[in-house]
A tleap script that builds the chain and sets N, CA, C and O, in Angstrom:
source leaprc.protein.ff14SB
mol = sequence {
  NMET ARG PRO SER PRO THR ARG ALA THR ILE
  ALA LEU GLY LEU PHE ALA GLY ALA LEU LEU
  TRP ASN ALA ALA ALA SER PRO ALA THR ALA
  SER GLY SER ALA SER TRP ARG GLU ALA GLY
  HIE PHE ASP THR GLY GLY ALA CYS GLN ARG
  ALA GLY ARG GLU GLY ILE ARG ARG HIE LYS
  TRP ASP GLU TYR LYS CYS ARG PRO GLY ARG
  GLY ASP ALA TYR VAL THR LEU TRP VAL ARG
  GLY GLY ARG SER ARG ALA GLY ALA PRO HIE
  PRO ALA LEU ALA CARG
}
set mol.1.N position { -2.407 -7.678 25.278 }
set mol.1.CA position { -3.781 -7.552 24.848 }
set mol.1.C position { -3.960 -8.296 23.514 }
set mol.1.O position { -3.138 -8.164 22.607 }
set mol.2.N position { -4.991 -9.040 23.413 }
set mol.2.CA position { -5.272 -9.847 22.229 }
set mol.2.C position { -6.058 -9.012 21.204 }
set mol.2.O position { -7.046 -8.373 21.565 }
set mol.3.N position { -5.622 -9.011 19.909 }
set mol.3.CA position { -6.363 -8.240 18.905 }
set mol.3.C position { -7.714 -8.901 18.607 }
set mol.3.O position { -7.860 -10.119 18.705 }
set mol.4.N position { -8.673 -8.091 18.250 }
set mol.4.CA position { -9.994 -8.620 17.928 }
set mol.4.C position { -9.935 -9.407 16.619 }
set mol.4.O position { -9.060 -9.153 15.790 }
set mol.5.N position { -10.845 -10.351 16.421 }
set mol.5.CA position { -10.849 -11.119 15.176 }
set mol.5.C position { -11.004 -10.240 13.939 }
set mol.5.O position { -10.447 -10.556 12.887 }
set mol.6.N position { -11.740 -9.157 14.046 }
set mol.6.CA position { -11.923 -8.256 12.909 }
set mol.6.C position { -10.607 -7.584 12.539 }
set mol.6.O position { -10.252 -7.519 11.362 }
set mol.7.N position { -9.891 -7.091 13.526 }
set mol.7.CA position { -8.605 -6.447 13.255 }
set mol.7.C position { -7.583 -7.436 12.699 }
set mol.7.O position { -6.813 -7.093 11.802 }
set mol.8.N position { -7.573 -8.636 13.216 }
set mol.8.CA position { -6.642 -9.651 12.725 }
set mol.8.C position { -6.955 -9.997 11.270 }
set mol.8.O position { -6.036 -10.171 10.469 }
set mol.9.N position { -8.222 -10.099 10.922 }
set mol.9.CA position { -8.628 -10.405 9.547 }
set mol.9.C position { -8.243 -9.272 8.604 }
set mol.9.O position { -7.755 -9.519 7.501 }
set mol.10.N position { -8.457 -8.051 9.026 }
set mol.10.CA position { -8.091 -6.892 8.198 }
set mol.10.C position { -6.580 -6.845 7.984 }
set mol.10.O position { -6.118 -6.613 6.867 }
set mol.11.N position { -5.816 -7.063 9.040 }
set mol.11.CA position { -4.353 -7.033 8.927 }
set mol.11.C position { -3.860 -8.138 7.992 }
set mol.11.O position { -2.980 -7.901 7.164 }
set mol.12.N position { -4.412 -9.322 8.117 }
set mol.12.CA position { -4.019 -10.425 7.246 }
set mol.12.C position { -4.377 -10.125 5.796 }
set mol.12.O position { -3.593 -10.423 4.895 }
set mol.13.N position { -5.539 -9.543 5.558 }
set mol.13.CA position { -5.943 -9.177 4.197 }
set mol.13.C position { -5.031 -8.130 3.591 }
set mol.13.O position { -4.680 -8.230 2.416 }
set mol.14.N position { -4.640 -7.129 4.363 }
set mol.14.CA position { -3.732 -6.095 3.862 }
set mol.14.C position { -2.360 -6.678 3.544 }
set mol.14.O position { -1.744 -6.317 2.540 }
set mol.15.N position { -1.889 -7.566 4.388 }
set mol.15.CA position { -0.593 -8.205 4.153 }
set mol.15.C position { -0.622 -9.047 2.877 }
set mol.15.O position { 0.291 -8.968 2.055 }
set mol.16.N position { -1.663 -9.845 2.718 }
set mol.16.CA position { -1.782 -10.685 1.510 }
set mol.16.C position { -1.903 -9.813 0.262 }
set mol.16.O position { -1.309 -10.129 -0.769 }
set mol.17.N position { -2.656 -8.733 0.341 }
set mol.17.CA position { -2.795 -7.824 -0.795 }
set mol.17.C position { -1.473 -7.192 -1.191 }
set mol.17.O position { -1.178 -7.049 -2.378 }
set mol.18.N position { -0.681 -6.815 -0.206 }
set mol.18.CA position { 0.627 -6.223 -0.500 }
set mol.18.C position { 1.544 -7.234 -1.179 }
set mol.18.O position { 2.273 -6.884 -2.107 }
set mol.19.N position { 1.515 -8.471 -0.730 }
set mol.19.CA position { 2.344 -9.503 -1.357 }
set mol.19.C position { 1.916 -9.765 -2.788 }
set mol.19.O position { 2.765 -9.875 -3.673 }
set mol.20.N position { 0.618 -9.867 -3.035 }
set mol.20.CA position { 0.131 -10.119 -4.390 }
set mol.20.C position { 0.393 -8.937 -5.306 }
set mol.20.O position { 0.715 -9.134 -6.478 }
set mol.21.N position { 0.264 -7.718 -4.805 }
set mol.21.CA position { 0.510 -6.531 -5.622 }
set mol.21.C position { 1.964 -6.497 -6.087 }
set mol.21.O position { 2.231 -6.206 -7.253 }
set mol.22.N position { 2.895 -6.787 -5.199 }
set mol.22.CA position { 4.309 -6.781 -5.571 }
set mol.22.C position { 4.624 -7.888 -6.563 }
set mol.22.O position { 5.435 -7.679 -7.466 }
set mol.23.N position { 4.017 -9.049 -6.430 }
set mol.23.CA position { 4.258 -10.143 -7.365 }
set mol.23.C position { 3.722 -9.806 -8.749 }
set mol.23.O position { 4.359 -10.131 -9.751 }
set mol.24.N position { 2.563 -9.159 -8.820 }
set mol.24.CA position { 1.979 -8.810 -10.116 }
set mol.24.C position { 2.756 -7.688 -10.793 }
set mol.24.O position { 2.758 -7.600 -12.020 }
set mol.25.N position { 3.402 -6.849 -10.037 }
set mol.25.CA position { 4.121 -5.718 -10.619 }
set mol.25.C position { 5.449 -6.131 -11.238 }
set mol.25.O position { 6.028 -5.358 -12.001 }
set mol.26.N position { 5.939 -7.302 -10.940 }
set mol.26.CA position { 7.205 -7.732 -11.518 }
set mol.26.C position { 7.093 -9.161 -12.026 }
set mol.26.O position { 7.424 -10.104 -11.307 }
set mol.27.N position { 6.631 -9.326 -13.250 }
set mol.27.CA position { 6.414 -10.668 -13.771 }
set mol.27.C position { 7.675 -11.492 -13.910 }
set mol.27.O position { 7.591 -12.720 -13.927 }
set mol.28.N position { 8.844 -10.873 -14.010 }
set mol.28.CA position { 10.078 -11.638 -14.150 }
set mol.28.C position { 10.344 -12.469 -12.901 }
set mol.28.O position { 10.836 -13.593 -12.997 }
set mol.29.N position { 10.029 -11.934 -11.751 }
set mol.29.CA position { 10.253 -12.693 -10.533 }
set mol.29.C position { 9.009 -13.456 -10.127 }
set mol.29.O position { 9.122 -14.490 -9.468 }
set mol.30.N position { 7.831 -12.991 -10.493 }
set mol.30.CA position { 6.606 -13.664 -10.085 }
set mol.30.C position { 6.436 -15.001 -10.784 }
set mol.30.O position { 5.957 -15.957 -10.173 }
set mol.31.N position { 6.813 -15.087 -12.030 }
set mol.31.CA position { 6.608 -16.322 -12.775 }
set mol.31.C position { 7.712 -17.340 -12.523 }
set mol.31.O position { 7.547 -18.518 -12.841 }
set mol.32.N position { 8.826 -16.909 -11.962 }
set mol.32.CA position { 9.943 -17.809 -11.750 }
set mol.32.C position { 10.720 -18.068 -13.035 }
set mol.32.O position { 11.616 -18.912 -13.062 }
set mol.33.N position { 10.386 -17.361 -14.074 }
set mol.33.CA position { 11.037 -17.551 -15.362 }
set mol.33.C position { 11.901 -16.338 -15.674 }
set mol.33.O position { 11.445 -15.199 -15.573 }
set mol.34.N position { 13.136 -16.585 -16.047 }
set mol.34.CA position { 14.044 -15.485 -16.353 }
set mol.34.C position { 13.888 -15.014 -17.788 }
set mol.34.O position { 14.617 -14.121 -18.218 }
set mol.35.N position { 12.957 -15.590 -18.543 }
set mol.35.CA position { 12.835 -15.228 -19.945 }
set mol.35.C position { 12.062 -13.931 -20.165 }
set mol.35.O position { 12.093 -13.393 -21.272 }
set mol.36.N position { 11.374 -13.413 -19.159 }
set mol.36.CA position { 10.691 -12.122 -19.300 }
set mol.36.C position { 11.722 -11.013 -19.223 }
set mol.36.O position { 12.636 -11.070 -18.401 }
set mol.37.N position { 11.583 -10.008 -20.070 }
set mol.37.CA position { 12.501 -8.869 -20.045 }
set mol.37.C position { 11.723 -7.586 -20.322 }
set mol.37.O position { 10.679 -7.609 -20.974 }
set mol.38.N position { 12.241 -6.473 -19.821 }
set mol.38.CA position { 11.617 -5.181 -20.053 }
set mol.38.C position { 11.902 -4.737 -21.478 }
set mol.38.O position { 13.025 -4.863 -21.967 }
set mol.39.N position { 10.879 -4.218 -22.138 }
set mol.39.CA position { 11.070 -3.742 -23.504 }
set mol.39.C position { 10.783 -2.258 -23.638 }
set mol.39.O position { 11.032 -1.689 -24.700 }
set mol.40.N position { 10.272 -1.613 -22.608 }
set mol.40.CA position { 10.034 -0.181 -22.686 }
set mol.40.C position { 9.103 0.311 -21.602 }
set mol.40.O position { 8.504 -0.470 -20.861 }
set mol.41.N position { 8.997 1.628 -21.528 }
set mol.41.CA position { 8.131 2.288 -20.553 }
set mol.41.C position { 7.236 3.264 -21.308 }
set mol.41.O position { 7.696 3.948 -22.222 }
set mol.42.N position { 5.954 3.332 -20.929 }
set mol.42.CA position { 4.980 4.155 -21.632 }
set mol.42.C position { 4.170 4.969 -20.641 }
set mol.42.O position { 4.034 4.597 -19.475 }
set mol.43.N position { 3.629 6.092 -21.119 }
set mol.43.CA position { 2.830 6.969 -20.267 }
set mol.43.C position { 1.441 6.409 -19.997 }
set mol.43.O position { 0.866 6.671 -18.941 }
set mol.44.N position { 0.888 5.634 -20.943 }
set mol.44.CA position { -0.459 5.096 -20.786 }
set mol.44.C position { -0.481 3.604 -21.068 }
set mol.44.O position { 0.401 3.065 -21.736 }
set mol.45.N position { -1.507 2.952 -20.545 }
set mol.45.CA position { -1.680 1.532 -20.808 }
set mol.45.C position { -1.985 1.245 -22.267 }
set mol.45.O position { -1.560 0.220 -22.801 }
set mol.46.N position { -2.722 2.145 -22.921 }
set mol.46.CA position { -3.048 1.964 -24.332 }
set mol.46.C position { -1.811 1.986 -25.215 }
set mol.46.O position { -1.700 1.197 -26.153 }
set mol.47.N position { -0.888 2.881 -24.920 }
set mol.47.CA position { 0.349 2.955 -25.700 }
set mol.47.C position { 1.177 1.685 -25.501 }
set mol.47.O position { 1.802 1.195 -26.441 }
set mol.48.N position { 1.181 1.160 -24.290 }
set mol.48.CA position { 1.904 -0.078 -24.012 }
set mol.48.C position { 1.274 -1.245 -24.778 }
set mol.48.O position { 1.988 -2.060 -25.363 }
set mol.49.N position { -0.052 -1.328 -24.775 }
set mol.49.CA position { -0.751 -2.397 -25.498 }
set mol.49.C position { -0.465 -2.330 -26.998 }
set mol.49.O position { -0.233 -3.359 -27.634 }
set mol.50.N position { -0.482 -1.130 -27.560 }
set mol.50.CA position { -0.199 -0.971 -28.999 }
set mol.50.C position { 1.221 -1.431 -29.322 }
set mol.50.O position { 1.442 -2.122 -30.317 }
set mol.51.N position { 2.179 -1.052 -28.486 }
set mol.51.CA position { 3.571 -1.462 -28.714 }
set mol.51.C position { 3.717 -2.980 -28.590 }
set mol.51.O position { 4.458 -3.598 -29.354 }
set mol.52.N position { 3.020 -3.572 -27.641 }
set mol.52.CA position { 3.077 -5.019 -27.478 }
set mol.52.C position { 2.508 -5.758 -28.678 }
set mol.52.O position { 3.098 -6.724 -29.161 }
set mol.53.N position { 1.353 -5.296 -29.157 }
set mol.53.CA position { 0.749 -5.927 -30.341 }
set mol.53.C position { 1.632 -5.759 -31.568 }
set mol.53.O position { 1.766 -6.684 -32.368 }
set mol.54.N position { 2.235 -4.585 -31.721 }
set mol.54.CA position { 3.113 -4.326 -32.862 }
set mol.54.C position { 4.349 -5.228 -32.818 }
set mol.54.O position { 4.803 -5.707 -33.858 }
set mol.55.N position { 4.891 -5.460 -31.632 }
set mol.55.CA position { 6.040 -6.356 -31.495 }
set mol.55.C position { 5.696 -7.783 -31.872 }
set mol.55.O position { 6.507 -8.481 -32.480 }
set mol.56.N position { 4.490 -8.223 -31.512 }
set mol.56.CA position { 4.058 -9.565 -31.913 }
set mol.56.C position { 3.870 -9.619 -33.423 }
set mol.56.O position { 4.274 -10.588 -34.065 }
set mol.57.N position { 3.264 -8.591 -33.989 }
set mol.57.CA position { 3.031 -8.555 -35.432 }
set mol.57.C position { 4.346 -8.607 -36.209 }
set mol.57.O position { 4.421 -9.241 -37.261 }
set mol.58.N position { 5.369 -7.952 -35.700 }
set mol.58.CA position { 6.680 -7.923 -36.363 }
set mol.58.C position { 7.598 -9.065 -35.920 }
set mol.58.O position { 8.775 -9.096 -36.280 }
set mol.59.N position { 7.053 -10.003 -35.139 }
set mol.59.CA position { 7.789 -11.175 -34.659 }
set mol.59.C position { 9.009 -10.799 -33.809 }
set mol.59.O position { 10.023 -11.496 -33.831 }
set mol.60.N position { 8.904 -9.694 -33.061 }
set mol.60.CA position { 9.986 -9.321 -32.148 }
set mol.60.C position { 9.922 -10.146 -30.871 }
set mol.60.O position { 10.960 -10.447 -30.283 }
set mol.61.N position { 8.704 -10.523 -30.426 }
set mol.61.CA position { 8.509 -11.352 -29.254 }
set mol.61.C position { 7.241 -12.159 -29.427 }
set mol.61.O position { 6.423 -11.888 -30.306 }
set mol.62.N position { 7.094 -13.166 -28.562 }
set mol.62.CA position { 5.959 -14.081 -28.673 }
set mol.62.C position { 4.765 -13.660 -27.822 }
set mol.62.O position { 3.621 -13.906 -28.205 }
set mol.63.N position { 5.008 -13.038 -26.689 }
set mol.63.CA position { 3.929 -12.550 -25.839 }
set mol.63.C position { 4.406 -11.356 -25.031 }
set mol.63.O position { 5.607 -11.127 -24.886 }
set mol.64.N position { 3.457 -10.602 -24.509 }
set mol.64.CA position { 3.791 -9.394 -23.765 }
set mol.64.C position { 2.811 -9.188 -22.624 }
set mol.64.O position { 1.716 -9.751 -22.612 }
set mol.65.N position { 3.227 -8.364 -21.659 }
set mol.65.CA position { 2.391 -7.948 -20.541 }
set mol.65.C position { 2.671 -6.486 -20.269 }
set mol.65.O position { 3.818 -6.047 -20.347 }
set mol.66.N position { 1.653 -5.740 -19.956 }
set mol.66.CA position { 1.813 -4.350 -19.529 }
set mol.66.C position { 1.516 -4.296 -18.037 }
set mol.66.O position { 0.429 -4.678 -17.604 }
set mol.67.N position { 2.458 -3.832 -17.267 }
set mol.67.CA position { 2.324 -3.760 -15.816 }
set mol.67.C position { 2.678 -2.356 -15.337 }
set mol.67.O position { 3.461 -1.655 -15.977 }
set mol.68.N position { 2.098 -1.946 -14.208 }
set mol.68.CA position { 2.456 -0.637 -13.656 }
set mol.68.C position { 3.950 -0.558 -13.374 }
set mol.68.O position { 4.549 -1.510 -12.875 }
set mol.69.N position { 4.544 0.583 -13.697 }
set mol.69.CA position { 5.964 0.777 -13.430 }
set mol.69.C position { 6.190 1.158 -11.984 }
set mol.69.O position { 5.245 1.330 -11.215 }
set mol.70.N position { 7.431 1.285 -11.633 }
set mol.70.CA position { 7.758 1.682 -10.267 }
set mol.70.C position { 7.301 3.121 -10.049 }
set mol.70.O position { 7.621 4.007 -10.841 }
set mol.71.N position { 6.570 3.343 -8.997 }
set mol.71.CA position { 6.075 4.672 -8.683 }
set mol.71.C position { 4.797 5.029 -9.428 }
set mol.71.O position { 4.297 6.144 -9.276 }
set mol.72.N position { 4.259 4.129 -10.218 }
set mol.72.CA position { 3.022 4.332 -10.976 }
set mol.72.C position { 3.061 5.558 -11.875 }
set mol.72.O position { 2.007 6.091 -12.222 }
set mol.73.N position { 4.249 6.023 -12.263 }
set mol.73.CA position { 4.365 7.170 -13.155 }
set mol.73.C position { 4.316 6.732 -14.614 }
set mol.73.O position { 4.127 7.559 -15.506 }
set mol.74.N position { 4.484 5.441 -14.858 }
set mol.74.CA position { 4.479 4.925 -16.226 }
set mol.74.C position { 4.071 3.458 -16.210 }
set mol.74.O position { 3.925 2.846 -15.152 }
set mol.75.N position { 3.890 2.907 -17.409 }
set mol.75.CA position { 3.539 1.499 -17.580 }
set mol.75.C position { 4.720 0.808 -18.244 }
set mol.75.O position { 5.267 1.317 -19.223 }
set mol.76.N position { 5.120 -0.353 -17.718 }
set mol.76.CA position { 6.258 -1.091 -18.243 }
set mol.76.C position { 5.775 -2.225 -19.138 }
set mol.76.O position { 4.859 -2.965 -18.780 }
set mol.77.N position { 6.399 -2.352 -20.300 }
set mol.77.CA position { 6.120 -3.441 -21.227 }
set mol.77.C position { 7.111 -4.563 -20.964 }
set mol.77.O position { 8.321 -4.363 -21.075 }
set mol.78.N position { 6.604 -5.750 -20.614 }
set mol.78.CA position { 7.409 -6.939 -20.397 }
set mol.78.C position { 7.150 -7.880 -21.554 }
set mol.78.O position { 5.996 -8.087 -21.930 }
set mol.79.N position { 8.199 -8.456 -22.132 }
set mol.79.CA position { 8.055 -9.354 -23.283 }
set mol.79.C position { 8.784 -10.654 -23.036 }
set mol.79.O position { 9.691 -10.734 -22.208 }
set mol.80.N position { 8.365 -11.690 -23.781 }
set mol.80.CA position { 9.003 -13.000 -23.673 }
set mol.80.C position { 9.052 -13.631 -25.051 }
set mol.80.O position { 8.116 -13.513 -25.842 }
set mol.81.N position { 10.174 -14.311 -25.327 }
set mol.81.CA position { 10.336 -15.002 -26.596 }
set mol.81.C position { 10.804 -14.065 -27.692 }
set mol.81.O position { 11.174 -12.921 -27.430 }
set mol.82.N position { 10.784 -14.552 -28.907 }
set mol.82.CA position { 11.211 -13.743 -30.042 }
set mol.82.C position { 12.690 -13.462 -30.017 }
set mol.82.O position { 13.479 -14.230 -29.466 }
set mol.83.N position { 13.057 -12.345 -30.625 }
set mol.83.CA position { 14.470 -11.959 -30.671 }
set mol.83.C position { 14.898 -11.340 -29.362 }
set mol.83.O position { 14.109 -10.674 -28.693 }
set mol.84.N position { 16.143 -11.559 -28.997 }
set mol.84.CA position { 16.682 -10.943 -27.791 }
set mol.84.C position { 17.028 -9.488 -28.094 }
set mol.84.O position { 16.845 -9.022 -29.218 }
set mol.85.N position { 17.518 -8.786 -27.105 }
set mol.85.CA position { 17.915 -7.387 -27.303 }
set mol.85.C position { 19.039 -7.269 -28.313 }
set mol.85.O position { 19.173 -6.240 -28.976 }
set mol.86.N position { 19.847 -8.312 -28.437 }
set mol.86.CA position { 20.960 -8.273 -29.385 }
set mol.86.C position { 20.497 -8.491 -30.814 }
set mol.86.O position { 21.287 -8.341 -31.746 }
set mol.87.N position { 19.232 -8.842 -31.004 }
set mol.87.CA position { 18.696 -9.018 -32.342 }
set mol.87.C position { 18.847 -10.420 -32.905 }
set mol.87.O position { 18.637 -10.635 -34.098 }
set mol.88.N position { 19.210 -11.380 -32.055 }
set mol.88.CA position { 19.334 -12.760 -32.527 }
set mol.88.C position { 17.952 -13.295 -32.859 }
set mol.88.O position { 16.994 -12.995 -32.148 }
set mol.89.N position { 17.825 -14.082 -33.925 }
set mol.89.CA position { 16.517 -14.618 -34.283 }
set mol.89.C position { 16.024 -15.630 -33.258 }
set mol.89.O position { 16.811 -16.238 -32.532 }
set mol.90.N position { 14.728 -15.794 -33.217 }
set mol.90.CA position { 14.103 -16.783 -32.344 }
set mol.90.C position { 14.567 -18.166 -32.776 }
set mol.90.O position { 14.656 -18.415 -33.978 }
set mol.91.N position { 14.871 -19.088 -31.844 }
set mol.91.CA position { 15.377 -20.409 -32.220 }
set mol.91.C position { 14.459 -21.152 -33.208 }
set mol.91.O position { 14.950 -21.870 -34.078 }
set mol.92.N position { 13.148 -20.988 -33.082 }
set mol.92.CA position { 12.228 -21.679 -33.988 }
set mol.92.C position { 12.329 -21.111 -35.403 }
set mol.92.O position { 12.084 -21.829 -36.372 }
set mol.93.N position { 12.685 -19.838 -35.535 }
set mol.93.CA position { 12.779 -19.209 -36.847 }
set mol.93.C position { 14.142 -19.449 -37.506 }
set mol.93.O position { 14.277 -19.263 -38.716 }
set mol.94.N position { 15.152 -19.859 -36.730 }
set mol.94.CA position { 16.507 -20.025 -37.245 }
set mol.94.C position { 16.697 -21.339 -37.985 }
set mol.94.O position { 17.748 -21.560 -38.587 }
set mol.95.N position { 15.707 -22.209 -37.951 }
set mol.95.CA position { 15.840 -23.518 -38.599 }
set mol.95.C position { 15.901 -23.442 -40.085 }
set mol.95.O position { 16.013 -24.471 -40.751 }
savepdb mol mol.pdb
quit
């Protein structure tokens, strides 16, 4: 039996939405760049945003993203650039 065009369109839309949702939830794999790293988990998006801005202000990283965590129980802060977890200075600042 052939599915109706409406059902096929709905199924395709749900499939595409699931793929995009998973890509947005993990920026380290979505961007193709290994330079993104997790910097923490927060209960609210506002707390994640404040921590991200504070890290930029203190030159800990160059940019940040707040994304839903696994299971939507928390928000994950993803950062790129700046000092690594080991505390090494950013290459531009080491000159």
